[in-house]
ROMARKE-745882 format. One line per field, with one value per atom (N, C-alpha, C): x, y, z; atom name. Coordinates in nm, 3 decimals. Layout:
N
x: [X,...];
y: [Y,...];
z: [Z,...];
name: [CA,...];
//
This chain:
190
x: [-1.936,-1.928,-2.029,-2.098,-2.187,-2.349,-2.345,-2.476,-2.489,-2.349,-2.366,-2.420,-2.404,-2.467,-2.617,-2.691,-2.823,-2.876,-2.825,-2.893,-2.925,-3.012,-3.043,-2.929,-2.905,-2.820,-2.765,-2.852,-2.826,-2.762,-2.791,-2.719,-2.582,-2.569,-2.425,-2.344,-2.405,-2.314,-2.286,-2.347,-2.316,-2.245,-2.215,-2.133,-2.011,-2.000,-1.864,-1.812,-1.890,-1.851,-1.778,-1.846,-1.806,-1.654,-1.668,-1.555,-1.427,-1.444,-1.345,-1.284,-1.380,-1.338,-1.271,-1.285,-1.198,-1.048,-1.053,-0.937,-0.858,-0.907,-0.820,-0.762,-0.855,-0.817,-0.685,-0.713,-0.608,-0.476,-0.489,-0.362,-0.302,-0.385,-0.333,-0.251,-0.323,-0.272,-0.134,-0.137,-0.007,0.109,0.075,0.178,0.246,0.169,0.209,0.301,0.240,0.344,0.464,0.461,0.592,0.680,0.633,0.702,0.779,0.697,0.753,0.846,0.858,0.935,0.881,0.734,0.698,0.645,0.751,0.775,0.629,0.606,0.494,0.390,0.351,0.222,0.178,0.295,0.273,0.273,0.306,0.285,0.149,0.086,-0.034,-0.131,-0.126,-0.217,-0.214,-0.100,-0.084,-0.155,-0.166,-0.216,-0.361,-0.441,-0.553,-0.607,-0.524,-0.548,-0.578,-0.482,-0.503,-0.588,-0.620,-0.726,-0.884,-0.903,-1.021,-1.037,-0.922,-0.905,-0.946,-0.869,-0.875,-1.008,-1.055,-1.184,-1.274,-1.300,-1.421,-1.406,-1.311,-1.298,-1.283,-1.171,-1.124,-1.254,-1.336,-1.465,-1.539,-1.566,-1.669,-1.638,-1.509,-1.447,-1.519,-1.521,-1.582,-1.728,-1.826,-1.953,-1.985,-1.884,-1.898,-1.906,-1.851,-1.854,-2.008,-2.072,-2.223,-2.312,-2.263,-2.337,-2.253,-2.307,-2.245,-2.258,-2.357,-2.374,-2.259,-2.231,-2.135,-1.986,-1.967,-1.861,-1.831,-1.949,-1.956,-1.916,-1.968,-1.946,-1.811,-1.762,-1.607,-1.544,-1.540,-1.451,-1.485,-1.616,-1.633,-1.580,-1.592,-1.520,-1.377,-1.315,-1.166,-1.153,-1.233,-1.195,-1.243,-1.344,-1.376,-1.287,-1.232,-1.121,-0.980,-0.956,-0.852,-0.862,-0.977,-1.003,-1.013,-1.089,-1.106,-0.974,-0.867,-0.742,-0.672,-0.686,-0.605,-0.664,-0.789,-0.864,-0.837,-0.829,-0.807,-0.649,-0.566,-0.425,-0.402,-0.467,-0.466,-0.522,-0.628,-0.671,-0.594,-0.536,-0.450,-0.306,-0.262,-0.136,-0.039,-0.005,0.106,0.243,0.348,0.474,0.529,0.634,0.675,0.701,0.725,0.741,0.850,0.913,0.972,0.912,0.871,0.833,0.939,0.938,1.036,0.982,1.001,0.930,1.067,0.986,1.072,1.008,1.044,0.984,1.089,1.024,1.087,1.105,1.013,1.012,0.991,0.952,0.913,0.965,1.084,1.167,1.165,1.207,1.235,1.095,0.994,0.867,0.815,0.842,0.793,0.872,0.994,1.087,1.026,1.010,0.952,0.829,0.740,0.594,0.607,0.678,0.705,0.770,0.871,0.957,0.883,0.764,0.672,0.596,0.580,0.464,0.550,0.672,0.750,0.889,0.929,1.065,1.182,1.195,1.309,1.249,1.326,1.324,1.468,1.500,1.625,1.636,1.709,1.721,1.825,1.809,1.908,1.893,1.971,1.951,1.992,1.929,1.934,1.894,1.881,1.861,1.787,1.696,1.615,1.603,1.661,1.674,1.744,1.829,1.933,1.864,1.724,1.671,1.694,1.721,1.736,1.607,1.626,1.510,1.547,1.452,1.492,1.422,1.508,1.447,1.437,1.331,1.295,1.274,1.335,1.311,1.260,1.142,1.073,1.032,1.109,1.049,0.907,0.826,0.697,0.618,0.540,0.434,0.346,0.315,0.260,0.097,0.060,-0.102,-0.085,0.016,0.025,0.083,0.106,0.162,0.051,-0.069,-0.179,-0.168,-0.192,-0.204,-0.097,0.018,0.144,0.165,0.133,0.134,0.028,-0.084,-0.208,-0.115,-0.047,0.002,0.108,0.185,0.300,0.241,0.132,0.060,-0.011,-0.042,-0.112,-0.005,0.117,0.237,0.286,0.292,0.346,0.253,0.175,0.084,0.135,0.254,0.337,0.433,0.417,0.521,0.502,0.619,0.622,0.659,0.600,0.615,0.600,0.686,0.689,0.695,0.647,0.628,0.690,0.771,0.872,0.845,0.833,0.820,0.965,0.958,1.062,1.088,1.152,1.150,1.253,1.380,1.470,1.533,1.551,1.611,1.643,1.750,1.799,1.705,1.623,1.534,1.410,1.386,1.276,1.321,1.471,1.516,1.458,1.402,1.387,1.524,1.489,1.592,1.636,1.759,1.813,1.805,1.767,1.749,1.895,1.946,2.060,2.101,2.021,2.074,1.979,2.053,1.960,1.863,1.743,1.617,1.542,1.483,1.418,1.500,1.483,1.581,1.669,1.706,1.826,1.928,1.869,1.968,2.013,1.953,2.001,2.101,2.096,2.180,2.323,2.331,2.451,2.507,2.461,2.502,2.628,2.746,2.880,2.902];
y: [1.067,1.123,1.225,1.256,1.365,1.298,1.184,1.121,1.106,1.135,1.140,1.270,1.374,1.503,1.512,1.398,1.403,1.348,1.322,1.255,1.361,1.328,1.448,1.486,1.614,1.673,1.589,1.546,1.468,1.348,1.285,1.174,1.176,1.283,1.328,1.373,1.431,1.483,1.351,1.247,1.116,1.058,1.050,0.987,1.035,1.193,1.270,1.244,1.218,1.194,1.082,0.977,0.814,0.806,0.880,0.877,0.920,1.062,1.116,1.046,0.956,0.867,0.762,0.713,0.595,0.668,0.770,0.838,0.887,0.960,0.979,0.873,0.771,0.633,0.581,0.592,0.505,0.594,0.731,0.808,0.790,0.780,0.765,0.636,0.531,0.393,0.413,0.459,0.473,0.549,0.654,0.722,0.634,0.586,0.463,0.374,0.313,0.227,0.273,0.418,0.460,0.494,0.531,0.537,0.411,0.282,0.171,0.098,0.154,0.137,0.001,-0.002,-0.101,-0.044,-0.075,-0.028,-0.062,-0.198,-0.258,-0.210,-0.193,-0.177,-0.024,0.059,0.209,0.229,0.175,0.190,0.158,0.043,-0.006,0.092,0.123,0.228,0.359,0.405,0.540,0.530,0.417,0.395,0.398,0.316,0.335,0.465,0.517,0.654,0.751,0.752,0.854,0.826,0.703,0.649,0.721,0.675,0.748,0.888,0.972,1.109,1.169,1.106,1.161,1.135,1.015,0.978,1.043,1.069,1.125,1.244,1.264,1.382,1.510,1.496,1.591,1.668,1.568,1.608,1.668,1.622,1.689,1.821,1.857,2.000,2.102,2.055,2.151,2.181,2.076,2.116,2.167,2.131,2.155,2.324,2.386,2.527,2.574,2.526,2.581,2.545,2.443,2.403,2.380,2.427,2.453,2.320,2.230,2.108,2.008,2.033,1.928,1.981,2.102,2.144,2.089,2.100,2.048,1.895,1.837,1.671,1.642,1.738,1.713,1.733,1.838,1.878,1.783,1.737,1.627,1.492,1.454,1.335,1.326,1.435,1.448,1.419,1.485,1.468,1.341,1.275,1.142,1.039,1.077,0.973,0.966,1.080,1.078,0.980,0.984,0.921,0.765,0.757,0.611,0.553,0.627,0.548,0.521,0.612,0.571,0.429,0.447,0.313,0.182,0.195,0.101,0.048,0.153,0.097,0.034,0.077,0.003,-0.128,-0.143,-0.270,-0.368,-0.300,-0.413,-0.406,-0.337,-0.338,-0.417,-0.349,-0.381,-0.364,-0.450,-0.447,-0.508,-0.481,-0.545,-0.437,-0.458,-0.375,-0.444,-0.377,-0.400,-0.386,-0.470,-0.457,-0.428,-0.339,-0.318,-0.321,-0.439,-0.475,-0.440,-0.378,-0.365,-0.412,-0.516,-0.574,-0.563,-0.510,-0.489,-0.635,-0.713,-0.830,-0.972,-0.970,-1.076,-1.107,-1.056,-1.101,-1.236,-1.306,-1.450,-1.497,-1.515,-1.566,-1.512,-1.383,-1.286,-1.366,-1.382,-1.422,-1.570,-1.663,-1.773,-1.783,-1.700,-1.690,-1.636,-1.557,-1.479,-1.569,-1.651,-1.748,-1.857,-1.908,-1.988,-1.939,-1.813,-1.754,-1.705,-1.678,-1.601,-1.657,-1.642,-1.699,-1.635,-1.514,-1.444,-1.359,-1.344,-1.279,-1.229,-1.104,-1.066,-1.009,-1.039,-1.018,-0.930,-0.834,-0.750,-0.719,-0.713,-0.663,-0.516,-0.452,-0.303,-0.251,-0.133,-0.070,0.039,0.069,0.202,0.218,0.343,0.396,0.311,0.229,0.118,-0.004,-0.020,-0.150,-0.227,-0.356,-0.434,-0.467,-0.444,-0.462,-0.562,-0.623,-0.705,-0.636,-0.615,-0.578,-0.669,-0.676,-0.764,-0.707,-0.749,-0.688,-0.798,-0.778,-0.886,-0.832,-0.871,-0.843,-0.931,-0.870,-0.923,-0.851,-0.932,-0.868,-0.771,-0.661,-0.554,-0.613,-0.687,-0.732,-0.830,-0.897,-0.962,-0.898,-0.784,-0.725,-0.692,-0.670,-0.628,-0.749,-0.877,-0.992,-1.043,-0.999,-1.045,-0.939,-0.819,-0.721,-0.770,-0.805,-0.865,-0.990,-1.056,-1.189,-1.131,-1.039,-0.994,-0.924,-0.842,-0.789,-0.879,-1.020,-1.087,-1.144,-1.166,-1.226,-1.100,-1.004,-0.889,-0.772,-0.740,-0.640,-0.503,-0.503,-0.349,-0.341,-0.390,-0.399,-0.244,-0.224,-0.085,-0.141,-0.096,-0.161,-0.016,-0.039,0.084,-0.021,0.033,-0.025,0.070,0.014,0.091,0.003,0.098,0.053,-0.002,-0.130,-0.172,-0.183,-0.097,-0.067,-0.154,-0.157,-0.256,-0.350,-0.475,-0.563,-0.684,-0.745,-0.876,-0.986,-0.969,-1.093,-1.067,-0.964,-0.952,-1.027,-1.059,-1.111,-1.258,-1.303,-1.460,-1.517,-1.673,-1.737,-1.740,-1.734,-1.779,-1.901,-1.921,-2.066,-2.128,-2.247,-2.292,-2.287,-2.308,-2.308,-2.211,-2.109,-2.008,-2.091,-2.025,-2.065,-1.957,-2.000,-1.913,-1.854,-1.717,-1.671,-1.636,-1.608,-1.577,-1.673,-1.808,-1.917,-1.940,-1.889,-1.884,-1.798,-1.647,-1.562,-1.611,-1.677,-1.708,-1.816,-1.896,-2.020,-1.993,-2.052,-2.046,-2.158];
z: [-2.607,-2.465,-2.475,-2.562,-2.591,-2.559,-2.556,-2.483,-2.354,-2.295,-2.137,-2.102,-2.164,-2.148,-2.183,-2.249,-2.283,-2.190,-2.063,-1.952,-1.859,-1.754,-1.658,-1.598,-1.524,-1.469,-1.348,-1.287,-1.134,-1.171,-1.294,-1.326,-1.366,-1.442,-1.500,-1.392,-1.270,-1.161,-1.085,-1.074,-1.028,-1.084,-1.204,-1.312,-1.288,-1.307,-1.279,-1.148,-1.051,-0.907,-0.891,-0.950,-0.926,-1.032,-1.155,-1.225,-1.149,-1.098,-1.020,-0.916,-0.855,-0.730,-0.799,-0.888,-0.966,-0.996,-1.075,-1.127,-0.999,-0.898,-0.786,-0.718,-0.696,-0.606,-0.669,-0.807,-0.905,-0.860,-0.886,-0.879,-0.737,-0.603,-0.488,-0.472,-0.506,-0.518,-0.591,-0.718,-0.808,-0.726,-0.669,-0.583,-0.487,-0.408,-0.329,-0.394,-0.498,-0.552,-0.620,-0.659,-0.702,-0.584,-0.447,-0.332,-0.297,-0.304,-0.265,-0.382,-0.501,-0.620,-0.671,-0.686,-0.750,-0.895,-0.996,-1.118,-1.218,-1.222,-1.301,-1.248,-1.140,-1.068,-1.087,-1.076,-1.095,-1.224,-1.344,-1.476,-1.514,-1.473,-1.500,-1.432,-1.312,-1.233,-1.324,-1.343,-1.417,-1.553,-1.625,-1.742,-1.726,-1.623,-1.602,-1.566,-1.473,-1.417,-1.532,-1.629,-1.730,-1.819,-1.865,-1.959,-1.888,-1.777,-1.716,-1.719,-1.691,-1.694,-1.846,-1.915,-2.045,-2.129,-2.110,-2.185,-2.122,-2.000,-1.920,-1.875,-1.755,-1.700,-1.776,-1.872,-1.944,-2.024,-2.098,-2.152,-2.083,-1.953,-1.858,-1.808,-1.783,-1.769,-1.864,-1.979,-2.097,-2.062,-2.018,-1.994,-1.875,-1.753,-1.603,-1.598,-1.651,-1.655,-1.656,-1.713,-1.739,-1.647,-1.544,-1.444,-1.323,-1.224,-1.070,-0.998,-1.031,-0.993,-1.028,-1.182,-1.210,-1.156,-1.145,-1.081,-0.926,-0.867,-0.719,-0.739,-0.808,-0.837,-0.857,-0.942,-0.988,-0.876,-0.796,-0.659,-0.578,-0.539,-0.432,-0.478,-0.591,-0.635,-0.624,-0.634,-0.612,-0.453,-0.368,-0.227,-0.197,-0.251,-0.176,-0.257,-0.369,-0.427,-0.350,-0.304,-0.207,-0.086,-0.028,0.103,0.047,-0.054,-0.115,-0.144,-0.211,-0.256,-0.134,-0.025,0.096,0.176,0.160,0.215,0.144,0.018,-0.089,-0.050,-0.055,-0.032,0.107,0.218,0.357,0.337,0.251,0.256,0.177,0.059,-0.030,0.078,0.152,0.257,0.171,0.079,-0.030,0.036,0.021,0.069,0.197,0.250,0.351,0.443,0.587,0.713,0.785,0.885,0.992,1.106,1.196,1.319,1.424,1.478,1.599,1.727,1.791,1.924,2.043,2.161,2.265,2.414,2.469,2.548,2.699,2.801,2.925,2.985,3.011,3.062,3.004,2.894,2.822,2.696,2.685,2.564,2.516,2.593,2.555,2.513,2.583,2.554,2.429,2.427,2.295,2.153,2.178,2.067,2.025,2.144,2.107,2.031,2.071,2.044,1.872,1.850,1.713,1.628,1.670,1.607,1.539,1.614,1.544,1.451,1.431,1.343,1.211,1.224,1.107,1.090,0.981,0.942,0.995,1.041,1.082,1.199,1.315,1.427,1.495,1.447,1.497,1.629,1.732,1.872,1.908,1.994,2.052,2.184,2.265,2.399,2.394,2.469,2.515,2.657,2.685,2.801,2.794,2.896,2.923,3.059,3.073,3.231,3.291,3.255,3.336,3.336,3.279,3.310,3.155,3.151,3.025,2.964,2.837,2.735,2.633,2.570,2.464,2.312,2.227,2.112,2.001,1.945,1.844,1.702,1.590,1.447,1.379,1.341,1.248,1.121,1.015,0.857,0.836,0.772,0.747,0.634,0.603,0.479,0.563,0.501,0.564,0.616,0.531,0.560,0.686,0.717,0.822,0.962,0.945,1.075,1.191,1.150,1.267,1.338,1.278,1.361,1.441,1.377,1.470,1.559,1.561,1.675,1.761,1.724,1.840,1.900,1.832,1.906,2.006,1.956,2.077,2.154,2.176,2.273,2.367,2.311,2.417,2.503,2.450,2.514,2.630,2.566,2.648,2.646,2.745,2.711,2.733,2.797,2.789,2.692,2.560,2.481,2.407,2.352,2.281,2.133,2.032,1.892,1.809,1.705,1.567,1.488,1.336,1.236,1.125,1.055,0.958,0.809,0.712,0.565,0.528,0.476,0.426,0.286,0.233,0.078,0.010,0.067,-0.024,0.087,0.045,0.126,0.050,0.098,0.002,0.040,0.140,0.171,0.074,-0.005,-0.102,-0.226,-0.241,-0.383,-0.372,-0.506,-0.514,-0.517,-0.497,-0.510,-0.650,-0.696,-0.831,-0.861,-0.991,-1.049,-1.065,-1.024,-1.066,-1.202,-1.302,-1.458,-1.509,-1.603,-1.670,-1.764,-1.749,-1.831,-1.931,-2.021,-2.105,-2.218,-2.264,-2.359,-2.324,-2.204,-2.133,-2.165,-2.134,-2.152,-2.299,-2.405,-2.530,-2.577,-2.492,-2.526,-2.438,-2.340,-2.257,-2.317,-2.409,-2.451,-2.501,-2.512,-2.565,-2.693];
name: [N,CA,C,N,CA,C,N,CA,C,N,CA,C,N,CA,C,N,CA,C,N,CA,C,N,CA,C,N,CA,C,N,CA,C,N,CA,C,N,CA,C,N,CA,C,N,CA,C,N,CA,C,N,CA,C,N,CA,C,N,CA,C,N,CA,C,N,CA,C,N,CA,C,N,CA,C,N,CA,C,N,CA,C,N,CA,C,N,CA,C,N,CA,C,N,CA,C,N,CA,C,N,CA,C,N,CA,C,N,CA,C,N,CA,C,N,CA,C,N,CA,C,N,CA,C,N,CA,C,N,CA,C,N,CA,C,N,CA,C,N,CA,C,N,CA,C,N,CA,C,N,CA,C,N,CA,C,N,CA,C,N,CA,C,N,CA,C,N,CA,C,N,CA,C,N,CA,C,N,CA,C,N,CA,C,N,CA,C,N,CA,C,N,CA,C,N,CA,C,N,CA,C,N,CA,C,N,CA,C,N,CA,C,N,CA,C,N,CA,C,N,CA,C,N,CA,C,N,CA,C,N,CA,C,N,CA,C,N,CA,C,N,CA,C,N,CA,C,N,CA,C,N,CA,C,N,CA,C,N,CA,C,N,CA,C,N,CA,C,N,CA,C,N,CA,C,N,CA,C,N,CA,C,N,CA,C,N,CA,C,N,CA,C,N,CA,C,N,CA,C,N,CA,C,N,CA,C,N,CA,C,N,CA,C,N,CA,C,N,CA,C,N,CA,C,N,CA,C,N,CA,C,N,CA,C,N,CA,C,N,CA,C,N,CA,C,N,CA,C,N,CA,C,N,CA,C,N,CA,C,N,CA,C,N,CA,C,N,CA,C,N,CA,C,N,CA,C,N,CA,C,N,CA,C,N,CA,C,N,CA,C,N,CA,C,N,CA,C,N,CA,C,N,CA,C,N,CA,C,N,CA,C,N,CA,C,N,CA,C,N,CA,C,N,CA,C,N,CA,C,N,CA,C,N,CA,C,N,CA,C,N,CA,C,N,CA,C,N,CA,C,N,CA,C,N,CA,C,N,CA,C,N,CA,C,N,CA,C,N,CA,C,N,CA,C,N,CA,C,N,CA,C,N,CA,C,N,CA,C,N,CA,C,N,CA,C,N,CA,C,N,CA,C,N,CA,C,N,CA,C,N,CA,C,N,CA,C,N,CA,C,N,CA,C,N,CA,C,N,CA,C,N,CA,C,N,CA,C,N,CA,C,N,CA,C,N,CA,C,N,CA,C,N,CA,C,N,CA,C,N,CA,C,N,CA,C,N,CA,C,N,CA,C,N,CA,C,N,CA,C,N,CA,C,N,CA,C,N,CA,C,N,CA,C,N,CA,C,N,CA,C,N,CA,C,N,CA,C,N,CA,C,N,CA,C,N,CA,C,N,CA,C,N,CA,C,N,CA,C,N,CA,C,N,CA,C,N,CA,C,N,CA,C,N,CA,C,N,CA,C,N,CA,C,N,CA,C,N,CA,C,N,CA,C];
//
């Protein structure tokens, strides 16, 4: 680590800035993974986040107090890391969502159009100011939601929609194997 501080100050500042972006981006994605209940992913991201912080940033703090540029690079890297982490998480679009679609006049066409693209469309009848509406609930992977919303708006331009995070669902459970396999099969043998 001491060799890093033999470099020119501007290069060290860029390095601190970059490492801080990596550290905070990992932390942002880890926090989102924790909220979504993704244990394995949050553990892996947490490990990488702390590894970057301990090996680099903690040592940098000792030297940054003697140079204001290094302190500014540290703070700017933190701020940029938050934004980068949010953009990264949006790009990854992890998890599932429920699309809640409300159509006043094109409910049947909307249901048919979406039914061709997804496995499940739940339909309900409702009313708004005395006028009947069709409510559609569609569980879908988050990364596919924007395309499905665009398709729904093509069918019904006056559509109202809301997107909710789907944290727990029996839809997310894998289909169980008919016969136990692996080490569990040996344990369950009688």
